[in-house]
N, C-alpha and C positions, 0 to 999 in steps of 0.2 A: 738349701739345707740350713736349716737353724743349728747353731752351734749348742750342743747337748752339754748342758753346765751341771750335769749331776752324775755321781758314779757311786758303784758300790764296794763296800769294805767290810771288815767285820769289826764289831764293838771291841771285843776282848780277846784274849789268848783264848785256845782251845786246843783239845786232843782227839786223837782218834786211833784205834787200833786194828790192825789186820793180822792174821795167822795164817801161816801156809807152810805143811810139814815141818813143822819143829820151828820154823824161822817167826820172828815175831817182828813186825812193822810198827812202830809208834810215830805218829805224827803229830806234830806240832806246828799250830797256825798261830803267826803273831801279825798285829796290825803294825805297820811300818810306815815310815816317811821318807827314811833315806837309806842308801845301799850302806852306809858306814855302820848301820846297826846290825847288820848280819854277822860279821866278825865275832861280835860280842856273844850275840843270843847262841851260836853254833858252838864258841867254846864252852860256855855255860852248860850245855848238854852234853860234851865231851866230859866234862866233870862230874855230871849226873850219873852219865852211863859209861863208866869206864871200860866195861866189857863189851860193849856193842862194837860191831864190825864197821859198819858204815854210817855215815852222817851225809845224806843226800839232800840237796835243796832246790828250789826254784822260787824266784820273785817277781813279780809285777810291781811297777812304780809309776805315779804321776796319774792324775786325771783324766788324762787322754789315753792311758793304758798302752803308751807305746814304748816303756822301759821294760825289759825283761832279762834274768839271767838265771842261769842253772848250772847245777853242779854234780856230777854222778858219783863223786867221792870212791873212785876204784871199783864201783861196778860197771859192767861191759857198756860202752857208748850207746847211750840213747835208751837205756832200760830204766832210769831212776829219775833223773832231772826232768827229762822231757815228758814222761807222763803226770810228774807233780805239775809241771807248768800247763799241761792241756787240760788239768783238772780244773785250774784257775781260770783259763779260759772260757770253759764250759760253764763255769759258775758266775763268769763277768764280774769278778770282782778285782779291786788292784788296790795299792798301797798296802801290800800283803806277802809275806814270807810263810812259807812251809818247809819244815826241815823233818824229814822221815830218817829216825833212827832204827838201824836194823841190828837185830839179834840173829846171827846164824844159827840154824838148826841141825846142820851136818848133810842136809841133802840139798843138791843143788837144783835149783828151780828152773832154769833155762831162760831163755829170752821172754817169750810170752808169760812166764811165770813171773818173773821181776817186773815186767810193765804192768800185769794186772794187781801184783802186790803193793807196788809205788802207788799208782792210780788209786786203790780199793782205800788203802789208808788215808790218803789226803782227802777223798770223799768223805770218810768217816768225821775228820776233824772239821771240814766246812759243814757237814750237817748238824755237829756239836756246837757250831758257831752261831751267833748271832748276827745275821748280815744287814748291815745298815746302809742307807742312802744318803750321801752327803753331797752337796753344793759346791761347785770350784767357785772360789772367792778371790777375788784381787784384794792385796794390802796396798794400803796408801799411808804415807805419813804427812800431816798438816803441819805446816809453821805459821804462827799467826800472833798478832799483839793481843796482849790481855783484854784490851775494849771490846775485842771482836767475838769474844768467848760466848754470848749469849745466841749470836747468829750460828756459830758452829755447833753448839750443842743442841740449838732448836732442829738443826736439820740432821743431827746424829738420831735425834729422839723421833721425829718424823718418817724418816727412812726406816727406822729401827736397825740401826748400824751395830756391830758389834766393835766395843771399843777395847782395843788389845792393851794398849800403854798410854798415860797419859802424864804431861808434867806441865802444871800451871804454874807459871812464874811470871815476872814482867814481859818476857818473851814466852810463849807457849808452843809446845808440841803436843800432838795428839797421833797415834796411831790405830787405824781400824781396818775392818774387812768389808767388802762389799760383794755380795753375789755377782757374778758377771753378767746374768741377763738383767741385772738392774744399774749397772755401773753409767751408762749414758746419762739416765737420769739423774743420777746423785752428783756426776760430777759437772753436771749442767747447773743445777741448782748450787753447788760450791764456787763454779766460776764466777757467778753472781757477786761475792763476797769479795771486794776490793781489798787488795795487800795481802791476799791468802797465799803463801806457797805450797803447792802440792806436788808430792812425789811418789811415784809408782815404786813400792820396793819388792813385788813379786807375785806369784799366784800360789795358793796353796788348795 
């Protein structure tokens, strides 16, 4: 099976609302790249909604969609974070965080009611979002002598590679990203340039 080098995520933050028996569930979807972003986003929502009872969330990360976390924030186990996550799985989106802010309306919804509410609010936020397809890209740094500049830049242009940063001095460095599917061909071309140092920096 060929490696699938595309994944779906959302272009911008979006919102969705679901109401049941006086309780209000407001879902906020955010495109994220790191788990460390969660704390700040949840803290911001707590400031914006000081009277809300719960701030439940789930996330999926990485292009191969294998990282996930969830938090019920005081709701019965499995009634909040899990249905939010299941909605993300159904939509096949990753690099995304959904936080559902709950205002309690005075009437208990029971386990099935809570599961439905958190799921429905998440689905509303995803429906309001622009879902986009991205490619899985590897990032490399090149280090080379100034005299090799023309050969390097010609390859960048021919292969339509995205340059992330560059520093051209007596000794130069350039960081670029390449779609995984095109990687072997690009590295083959670069390997032909004598004296070029190529360093793999990671996958985005």
